[in-house]
Backbone bond lengths (Angstrom), bond angles and torsions (degrees), N, CA, C in turn:
res aa  C-N    CA-C-N  psi(-1)  N-CA   C-N-CA  omega(-1)  CA-C   N-CA-C  phi
1 M - - - 1.443 - - 1.532 110.67 -
2 N 1.334 117.72 -38.73 1.459 120.81 178.35 1.518 111.28 -63.80
3 A 1.328 117.70 -36.42 1.462 121.23 179.29 1.518 110.66 -64.01
4 V 1.322 117.89 -37.63 1.459 121.72 179.74 1.529 109.91 -68.32
5 M 1.327 117.35 -39.18 1.466 121.47 -179.40 1.542 111.22 -66.88
6 T 1.334 116.85 -43.62 1.469 119.47 -178.95 1.521 110.76 -66.12
7 Q 1.337 117.45 -35.63 1.455 119.76 178.67 1.523 110.46 -69.31
8 A 1.310 118.82 -36.97 1.466 122.55 178.31 1.529 110.48 -67.30
9 I 1.337 115.65 -39.87 1.464 119.16 179.64 1.527 110.00 -68.82
10 A 1.319 118.29 -41.97 1.463 122.00 -179.01 1.519 111.54 -68.63
11 S 1.323 118.79 -35.42 1.456 120.75 -177.49 1.526 111.38 -77.75
12 D 1.344 118.56 -23.89 1.456 121.28 -179.11 1.537 112.14 -61.74
13 P 1.361 121.98 -48.81 1.468 120.04 177.89 1.526 112.43 -64.83
14 I 1.303 116.68 -35.30 1.464 119.80 179.00 1.520 110.18 -64.79
15 Q 1.337 116.83 -41.58 1.459 120.33 178.55 1.529 111.30 -65.45
16 R 1.324 116.29 -39.69 1.462 119.35 178.59 1.536 110.76 -64.53
17 Y 1.322 115.62 -41.20 1.466 120.73 179.02 1.527 110.88 -62.73
18 D 1.337 116.56 -45.43 1.466 120.47 178.82 1.523 111.41 -63.35
19 A 1.331 116.33 -40.85 1.463 119.90 -179.73 1.526 110.96 -64.69
20 S 1.337 116.96 -42.84 1.476 119.26 179.18 1.523 110.93 -66.36
21 R 1.340 117.39 -36.42 1.465 120.47 176.58 1.523 110.89 -63.31
22 R 1.307 116.05 -42.14 1.466 119.64 178.73 1.529 111.21 -63.63
23 R 1.356 115.90 -43.18 1.465 119.60 179.19 1.527 111.29 -62.41
24 N 1.323 117.03 -42.94 1.468 120.68 179.07 1.523 110.92 -63.54
25 A 1.320 117.13 -42.64 1.465 120.92 179.31 1.527 110.53 -64.55
26 E 1.336 117.45 -41.41 1.461 120.56 179.56 1.528 111.27 -65.13
27 S 1.343 116.38 -42.96 1.468 118.43 -179.22 1.530 110.64 -66.93
28 A 1.324 117.48 -37.55 1.465 120.24 177.46 1.528 110.21 -64.66
29 Y 1.318 117.24 -41.94 1.463 121.22 178.38 1.529 110.16 -63.27
30 N 1.321 116.99 -44.50 1.471 120.03 -179.58 1.528 111.62 -63.83
31 R 1.349 117.37 -39.94 1.461 119.72 177.27 1.522 111.15 -64.43
32 N 1.328 116.88 -39.79 1.459 121.19 179.26 1.526 110.50 -64.19
33 V 1.324 117.32 -43.39 1.466 121.20 179.05 1.520 110.12 -64.04
34 Q 1.344 116.38 -42.42 1.463 120.11 -179.53 1.530 110.09 -64.89
35 Y 1.323 118.32 -43.59 1.463 122.53 179.70 1.520 110.50 -62.60
36 N 1.335 116.38 -47.55 1.464 120.03 179.90 1.521 111.42 -64.71
37 G 1.315 117.54 -36.81 1.466 120.68 179.32 1.513 111.70 -65.51
38 Q 1.327 116.64 -41.89 1.466 119.43 -179.19 1.515 111.64 -69.70
39 N 1.315 116.87 -35.27 1.465 119.89 -175.18 1.526 112.88 -95.49
40 Q 1.316 118.07 2.28 1.460 120.02 -178.50 1.529 111.64 -63.71
41 K 1.340 116.86 -38.22 1.456 120.10 -179.71 1.529 110.13 -66.03
42 T 1.313 116.78 -41.38 1.466 120.70 178.27 1.520 110.85 -62.95
43 V 1.327 116.28 -42.31 1.465 120.73 179.37 1.534 109.98 -63.34
44 E 1.318 117.25 -42.45 1.472 120.26 179.17 1.532 111.26 -63.87
45 N 1.355 117.06 -40.20 1.468 119.97 177.86 1.528 111.18 -63.74
46 L 1.322 116.92 -42.80 1.462 120.48 178.46 1.527 111.82 -63.81
47 E 1.346 116.19 -40.85 1.467 119.41 177.70 1.522 110.86 -62.29
48 A 1.341 116.41 -41.73 1.463 120.30 179.76 1.531 110.66 -64.28
49 L 1.337 116.91 -39.16 1.464 119.79 177.94 1.527 111.22 -66.21
50 L 1.333 117.01 -42.04 1.455 120.40 -178.43 1.524 111.69 -67.94
51 I 1.310 117.41 -38.93 1.462 121.15 -179.81 1.526 110.12 -73.58
52 G 1.313 117.71 -29.36 1.455 121.41 179.58 1.509 112.59 102.15
53 K 1.313 118.03 11.68 1.463 120.65 179.58 1.522 111.77 -78.35
54 K 1.323 116.16 -17.97 1.459 119.76 -174.34 1.528 108.66 -134.18
55 E 1.313 115.96 142.98 1.460 121.44 177.80 1.532 108.92 -90.95
56 P 1.328 117.72 145.17 1.464 119.14 178.77 1.522 111.35 -66.12
57 E 1.320 115.49 142.69 1.462 120.94 179.54 1.520 108.10 -88.07
58 I 1.328 115.93 120.93 1.463 120.91 -179.10 1.521 107.71 -107.69
59 D 1.337 114.14 123.45 1.462 119.78 -179.85 1.522 108.28 -91.77
60 Q 1.320 114.69 107.66 1.452 119.24 -179.02 1.523 108.26 -105.52
61 S 1.311 113.27 93.20 1.473 116.96 179.09 1.523 108.50 -92.20
62 K 1.307 115.36 138.20 1.457 120.61 -178.89 1.520 109.26 -83.22
63 R 1.310 114.45 152.14 1.449 120.12 178.11 1.523 108.61 -70.03
64 P 1.333 116.29 131.80 1.468 117.59 -178.26 1.530 111.47 -68.18
65 E 1.291 114.16 149.41 1.466 120.56 179.18 1.525 108.90 -69.38
66 P 1.327 117.59 146.84 1.460 118.92 177.47 1.524 110.38 -62.33
67 R 1.314 114.63 141.59 1.460 118.02 -177.80 1.516 108.60 -127.18
68 Q 1.283 114.92 160.18 1.449 120.29 179.87 1.523 108.69 -77.27
69 L 1.317 115.20 134.71 1.458 120.46 179.27 1.513 109.02 -98.48
70 G 1.328 114.37 138.62 1.450 119.58 177.44 1.519 110.76 -81.61
71 A 1.304 114.71 -178.16 1.463 119.78 -179.90 1.525 109.68 -65.24
72 G 1.339 116.47 132.86 1.464 121.49 177.52 1.514 114.04 84.87
73 Q 1.336 117.65 -5.68 1.451 120.06 179.21 1.527 109.73 -89.95
74 M 1.333 114.80 149.70 1.462 119.71 179.71 1.514 109.02 -125.08
75 K 1.310 115.45 156.47 1.455 120.14 175.63 1.511 109.39 -67.74
76 Q 1.299 115.82 141.86 1.461 121.10 174.91 1.521 107.57 -100.22
77 I 1.319 115.61 105.84 1.453 120.82 -178.72 1.522 107.69 -115.62
78 A 1.311 115.62 123.32 1.462 119.82 178.64 1.514 108.73 -82.56
79 L 1.338 115.69 130.40 1.456 120.76 -179.92 1.517 108.86 -116.04
80 L 1.312 115.26 117.25 1.449 120.25 176.10 1.516 108.20 -99.27
81 I 1.324 116.16 118.78 1.457 120.40 178.33 1.516 107.52 -73.78
82 G 1.328 116.25 130.61 1.448 121.23 -177.03 1.511 112.24 -75.63
83 T 1.313 115.33 167.17 1.464 120.02 178.31 1.521 110.93 -78.08
84 T 1.329 117.26 -21.52 1.458 120.84 176.17 1.525 108.07 -121.20
85 L 1.312 115.70 166.87 1.463 119.57 179.73 1.523 111.45 -67.34
86 E 1.327 117.40 -32.89 1.461 120.35 178.86 1.531 111.00 -65.55
87 E 1.335 116.57 -39.55 1.467 119.94 177.31 1.523 110.58 -66.44
88 T 1.328 117.19 -36.43 1.461 120.91 177.76 1.523 110.00 -64.02
89 I 1.323 117.02 -42.24 1.473 120.16 178.24 1.526 110.00 -62.68
90 A 1.325 116.74 -42.22 1.467 119.78 179.40 1.525 111.34 -62.29
91 S 1.332 117.19 -40.95 1.472 119.20 179.79 1.528 111.20 -68.74
92 W 1.345 118.26 -36.41 1.467 120.27 176.57 1.529 110.73 -67.81
93 K 1.321 117.22 -34.25 1.465 119.59 176.87 1.532 110.34 -66.17
94 D 1.343 116.10 -37.58 1.469 119.64 175.68 1.529 110.69 -62.65
95 V 1.330 116.03 -41.12 1.471 120.21 178.99 1.522 109.87 -62.56
96 R 1.335 115.57 -45.18 1.472 119.23 -179.79 1.527 110.47 -61.73
97 A 1.334 116.87 -43.04 1.468 120.35 179.56 1.533 110.92 -65.18
98 E 1.320 117.11 -39.45 1.465 120.95 179.15 1.524 111.14 -67.25
99 A 1.335 115.54 -35.62 1.465 119.05 -177.10 1.533 111.38 -67.20
100 I 1.313 117.49 -36.58 1.471 119.09 -177.90 1.522 112.13 -105.74
101 S 1.330 116.99 21.37 1.468 120.09 -178.69 1.522 112.77 -79.30
102 E 1.303 117.09 -17.66 1.464 120.10 179.73 1.537 110.05 -68.13
103 P 1.326 116.73 151.35 1.472 118.49 177.11 1.530 112.01 -63.24
104 E 1.322 116.80 -36.00 1.460 121.26 178.59 1.530 108.50 -126.53
105 P 1.339 118.29 86.57 1.465 119.92 -178.25 1.520 111.57 -65.92
106 T 1.334 114.90 145.88 1.463 120.95 178.32 1.524 109.52 -90.56
107 T 1.318 115.25 177.73 1.465 120.16 178.39 1.518 110.55 -63.94
108 A 1.334 116.27 -37.78 1.463 119.85 178.05 1.522 110.92 -63.39
109 D 1.340 116.99 -36.81 1.461 120.71 177.27 1.528 110.74 -65.09
110 Y 1.322 115.72 -43.12 1.468 119.26 177.70 1.535 111.23 -64.33
111 N 1.334 116.90 -39.13 1.476 119.89 177.68 1.524 110.93 -63.29
112 L 1.334 115.89 -42.09 1.459 119.84 179.03 1.534 110.72 -64.59
113 A 1.329 116.60 -40.78 1.466 120.20 178.37 1.529 110.77 -65.41
114 A 1.330 117.07 -38.93 1.462 120.52 178.43 1.532 110.91 -66.24
115 T 1.330 116.26 -40.89 1.470 119.78 177.15 1.522 110.39 -62.61
116 A 1.326 116.31 -42.41 1.464 120.22 179.09 1.530 110.67 -63.91
117 S 1.331 117.06 -40.36 1.471 119.83 178.52 1.522 111.02 -64.05
118 A 1.345 116.10 -40.23 1.473 119.53 178.66 1.529 110.40 -64.47
119 K 1.329 116.88 -41.03 1.473 120.06 178.25 1.529 110.67 -64.89
120 I 1.328 116.72 -38.57 1.470 120.44 178.24 1.523 110.06 -62.61
121 M 1.337 116.69 -45.70 1.468 119.83 -179.26 1.525 111.00 -64.75
122 R 1.335 117.13 -39.96 1.471 120.34 178.90 1.526 110.73 -64.36
123 T 1.321 117.11 -41.84 1.463 120.79 -179.93 1.527 111.18 -68.37
124 E 1.349 116.73 -38.68 1.463 119.27 176.20 1.526 110.89 -63.90
125 A 1.336 116.98 -37.41 1.467 120.13 176.69 1.529 110.65 -63.98
126 Q 1.337 116.40 -38.57 1.467 119.74 176.28 1.524 110.68 -62.27
127 I 1.325 116.58 -41.04 1.467 120.16 179.28 1.529 109.81 -63.89
128 I 1.335 117.55 -43.35 1.466 121.06 -179.77 1.525 110.19 -62.38
129 L 1.348 116.43 -45.44 1.470 119.77 178.98 1.523 111.26 -62.86
130 H 1.324 116.03 -40.69 1.465 119.95 178.64 1.527 110.64 -62.57
131 N 1.345 116.34 -44.86 1.466 119.85 -179.93 1.523 111.37 -64.72
132 R 1.342 117.05 -38.93 1.464 120.27 178.73 1.528 110.63 -64.89
133 A 1.343 116.07 -44.44 1.467 119.37 178.66 1.526 110.69 -63.73
134 Q 1.327 116.37 -39.42 1.463 120.07 179.65 1.526 110.71 -65.14
135 S 1.346 116.80 -39.99 1.468 119.19 179.09 1.527 110.62 -66.88
136 E 1.339 117.75 -37.96 1.468 119.91 176.57 1.528 111.23 -64.27
137 I 1.319 116.03 -39.66 1.471 119.89 177.34 1.528 109.70 -63.83
138 D 1.337 116.67 -42.06 1.467 120.14 179.52 1.525 111.20 -64.27
139 I 1.338 116.87 -41.68 1.470 120.37 179.48 1.524 110.15 -63.92
140 T 1.344 116.11 -43.35 1.466 119.74 179.99 1.518 111.18 -63.48
141 S 1.315 116.58 -43.60 1.466 118.98 179.59 1.530 110.88 -66.59
142 A 1.346 117.88 -35.14 1.466 120.55 177.38 1.526 110.28 -65.80
143 R 1.354 116.86 -40.59 1.457 119.92 177.08 1.520 111.29 -62.79
144 E 1.338 115.46 -43.82 1.468 118.68 179.22 1.522 111.52 -62.63
145 E 1.329 116.47 -40.17 1.467 119.84 177.78 1.520 110.93 -65.09
146 A 1.358 116.87 -38.81 1.468 120.05 178.78 1.527 110.33 -66.00
147 D 1.350 116.36 -41.94 1.470 119.43 177.92 1.522 111.08 -63.21
148 T 1.329 115.40 -40.94 1.464 119.76 178.74 1.523 110.46 -64.00
149 A 1.333 116.66 -42.32 1.464 120.18 178.91 1.521 110.63 -65.38
150 K 1.356 116.48 -38.15 1.463 120.11 179.06 1.526 110.15 -64.98
151 M 1.352 116.12 -42.71 1.468 119.55 178.74 1.527 110.72 -65.35
152 A 1.320 116.51 -37.00 1.462 119.75 -179.44 1.523 111.52 -70.59
153 S 1.361 115.71 -30.23 1.463 118.08 -178.21 1.530 112.39 -82.72
154 K 1.331 117.96 -14.03 1.466 119.54 177.30 1.515 109.21 -63.97
155 E 1.320 113.49 140.86 1.456 117.94 179.54 1.515 109.28 -83.69
156 L 1.283 115.41 137.15 1.458 120.60 175.67 1.517 108.71 -77.37
157 P 1.343 117.35 146.03 1.468 118.43 -179.81 1.528 110.67 -64.59
158 S 1.297 113.95 148.24 1.467 118.50 178.97 1.524 108.72 -74.75
159 D 1.334 116.49 175.29 1.462 120.64 -178.49 1.527 111.02 -62.71
160 L 1.318 117.31 -40.18 1.459 121.15 -179.40 1.525 111.02 -65.49
161 E 1.364 116.50 -44.99 1.469 120.41 178.91 1.527 110.86 -63.23
162 R 1.332 116.55 -39.44 1.460 120.91 178.30 1.531 110.63 -62.50
163 E 1.306 117.99 -42.47 1.468 122.14 178.75 1.523 110.87 -63.91
164 I 1.333 116.95 -39.65 1.466 120.92 178.43 1.524 110.35 -63.75
165 L 1.358 116.77 -44.37 1.469 120.83 178.97 1.527 110.85 -61.63
166 I 1.323 117.73 -43.56 1.467 121.35 -179.78 1.523 110.02 -64.41
167 T 1.318 117.80 -40.77 1.471 121.44 179.05 1.521 110.85 -65.18
168 Q 1.330 117.80 -40.67 1.459 120.92 177.90 1.525 111.06 -62.92
169 R 1.323 117.15 -42.96 1.463 120.15 179.21 1.528 110.97 -63.63
170 R 1.318 117.46 -42.10 1.464 121.01 178.12 1.537 110.51 -62.53
171 Y 1.339 116.46 -41.68 1.457 121.56 -179.75 1.533 110.13 -62.90
172 E 1.357 117.06 -45.55 1.468 120.92 179.18 1.518 111.06 -63.29
173 K 1.325 117.94 -40.08 1.461 121.61 178.66 1.532 110.40 -65.42
174 A 1.334 117.22 -40.72 1.469 120.50 179.65 1.523 110.61 -65.57
175 I 1.329 117.84 -41.13 1.465 121.09 179.13 1.518 110.92 -63.22
176 S 1.341 116.79 -43.59 1.466 118.95 -179.91 1.524 110.95 -65.63
177 S 1.337 118.08 -39.40 1.469 120.84 177.69 1.527 110.35 -65.11
178 Y 1.328 117.14 -41.98 1.463 121.32 -178.64 1.529 110.29 -65.36
179 S 1.328 117.37 -44.36 1.458 119.48 -179.24 1.533 110.49 -65.53
180 F 1.330 118.22 -34.58 1.465 120.78 176.51 1.521 110.40 -65.61
181 Q 1.335 116.64 -42.74 1.466 120.23 179.15 1.527 111.00 -63.58
182 V 1.330 118.37 -41.66 1.465 122.31 178.71 1.525 109.67 -62.32
183 L 1.321 116.26 -43.79 1.456 120.37 179.08 1.519 111.23 -61.59
184 M 1.329 117.35 -42.55 1.476 121.59 179.80 1.535 110.13 -65.03
185 K 1.337 118.23 -37.77 1.467 121.03 -179.30 1.517 110.11 -66.82
186 Q 1.346 116.35 -39.11 1.453 120.05 179.32 1.526 111.35 -62.98
187 K 1.298 117.22 -32.87 1.464 121.44 -178.54 1.519 111.70 -91.22
188 G 1.287 118.38 4.23 1.453 121.09 179.03 1.522 112.53 75.12
189 F 1.273 116.57 30.67 1.464 123.71 179.65 1.527 112.12 54.86
190 E 1.328 116.87 35.08 1.464 122.35 175.69 1.527 108.62 -109.72
191 I 1.316 113.44 148.93 1.468 118.95 179.15 1.520 107.79 -87.18
192 D 1.299 116.76 131.31 1.475 120.05 177.91 1.515 108.91 -63.35
193 R 1.320 114.78 133.29 1.456 120.10 177.12 1.521 107.77 -111.70
194 P 1.302 117.19 144.15 1.456 118.74 -179.83 1.529 110.36 -69.09
195 S 1.307 116.56 146.97 1.461 121.78 179.26 1.520 108.64 -94.94
196 F 1.327 114.74 131.75 1.460 120.12 177.72 1.515 108.99 -115.26
197 Y 1.283 117.22 135.22 1.459 121.56 179.04 1.518 108.95 -118.80
198 K 1.328 114.59 138.51 1.460 118.61 176.44 1.514 108.35 -88.80
199 I 1.269 114.87 132.05 1.458 119.58 177.57 1.520 106.82 -106.55
200 A 1.326 114.80 125.95 1.454 119.52 -175.18 1.495 111.93 -83.96
């Protein structure tokens, strides 16, 4: 009887594990089928475009006519930030021109134009700072290149000059060692100690 109980207990976790694995596999399969089903039309359209069976659909929406704005309404102007600072300035200039394009601009139009002018000035200042930093970097790199060229153009000492320099250094080192030894002999090979006096 104990053998039957242990086998039932051991098989229960295994069965639960298998059941959960099956459920996970089924849910993954169902999600995959649902995803493929929803995107099948898109895939077919792309295949038709790539093969050349279908022409691309171009949505050509016309620009809406200007309309009168009521009290509290503002113009909706889309601003696309450019990839460069110059493109950003151009888009802000377009915004400013659009804001004051009405025959009788409102206060909101003037505020929008002022904001656009401030953004233009800030972006131009960024361009000036960038150009100044770039010129400083160029000057520094030119100086470094000139220093490198100057170092490269210096002549290396010949073998004879090198030997003379080494001999001079050895001579100076020997003189300093000799003078230190003479000084130590005069003092009896004792190290000078500082004198301290007590002040009462």
